[in-house]
C-alpha positions as CSV (number, residue, x, y, z in Angstrom):
1,X,-3.1,10.5,-10.9
2,X,-4.0,10.6,-7.3
3,X,-1.7,10.2,-4.3
4,X,-2.7,8.7,-0.9
5,X,-0.8,7.7,2.2
6,X,-2.0,4.7,4.1
7,X,-0.8,3.6,7.5
8,X,0.5,0.1,7.6
9,X,0.7,-1.7,10.9
10,X,2.6,-4.9,11.5
11,X,5.6,-4.5,9.4
12,X,8.8,-5.5,11.1
13,X,11.5,-6.0,8.3
14,X,12.5,-5.3,4.8
15,X,10.6,-8.4,3.7
16,X,7.4,-6.9,4.9
17,X,8.2,-3.7,2.9
18,X,8.8,-5.7,-0.2
19,X,5.6,-7.8,0.4
20,X,3.4,-4.6,0.8
21,X,5.1,-2.9,-2.1
22,X,4.5,-6.0,-4.4
23,X,0.8,-6.5,-3.5
24,X,0.1,-2.8,-4.2
25,X,2.0,-2.6,-7.4
26,X,0.1,-5.7,-8.6
27,X,-3.2,-3.7,-8.6
28,X,-4.4,-2.2,-11.8
29,X,-4.1,1.6,-11.9
30,X,-1.2,1.7,-9.3
31,X,1.7,3.7,-10.8
32,X,4.0,4.2,-7.9
33,X,4.5,2.8,-4.4
34,X,6.9,4.0,-1.6
35,X,6.6,2.0,1.6
36,X,8.4,3.2,4.8
37,X,9.1,0.8,7.6
38,X,10.2,3.6,9.9
39,X,7.0,5.6,9.3
40,X,4.8,2.6,9.0
41,X,3.1,3.8,6.0
42,X,2.7,3.5,2.2
43,X,2.6,6.4,-0.2
44,X,0.7,5.3,-3.4
45,X,0.1,7.0,-6.7
46,X,-2.8,5.6,-8.6
47,X,-5.5,6.1,-11.2
48,X,-8.9,6.4,-9.4
49,X,-10.7,5.3,-12.5
50,X,-9.0,1.8,-12.1
51,X,-8.7,1.4,-8.3
52,X,-9.9,3.0,-5.1
53,X,-8.5,3.6,-1.6
54,X,-10.6,0.8,-0.2
55,X,-9.1,-1.7,-2.7
56,X,-5.6,-0.5,-1.7
57,X,-6.4,-1.0,1.9
58,X,-7.9,-4.4,1.3
59,X,-4.7,-5.5,-0.6
60,X,-2.6,-4.5,2.3
61,X,-4.9,-6.4,4.8
62,X,-4.8,-9.4,2.4
63,X,-1.1,-9.5,2.7
64,X,-1.4,-9.8,6.5
65,X,-1.0,-6.2,7.7
66,X,-3.4,-3.7,9.2
67,X,-4.2,-0.5,7.3
68,X,-5.8,2.4,9.2
69,X,-5.7,6.2,8.8
């Protein structure tokens, strides 16, 4: 497993956190997700053989949030 922290801009409430968590957990290969509203970031554990960082970022953007490092 590999871990990455991705900045997530645009979250304003617990619903946003649940949304980002849900879209990330739905990706194949993602094993654990911890999203922090206060730190505006997502910590993700994943299998790089099934998903890559760009796909993680794209899922966040598809959910309506900005993801930059």
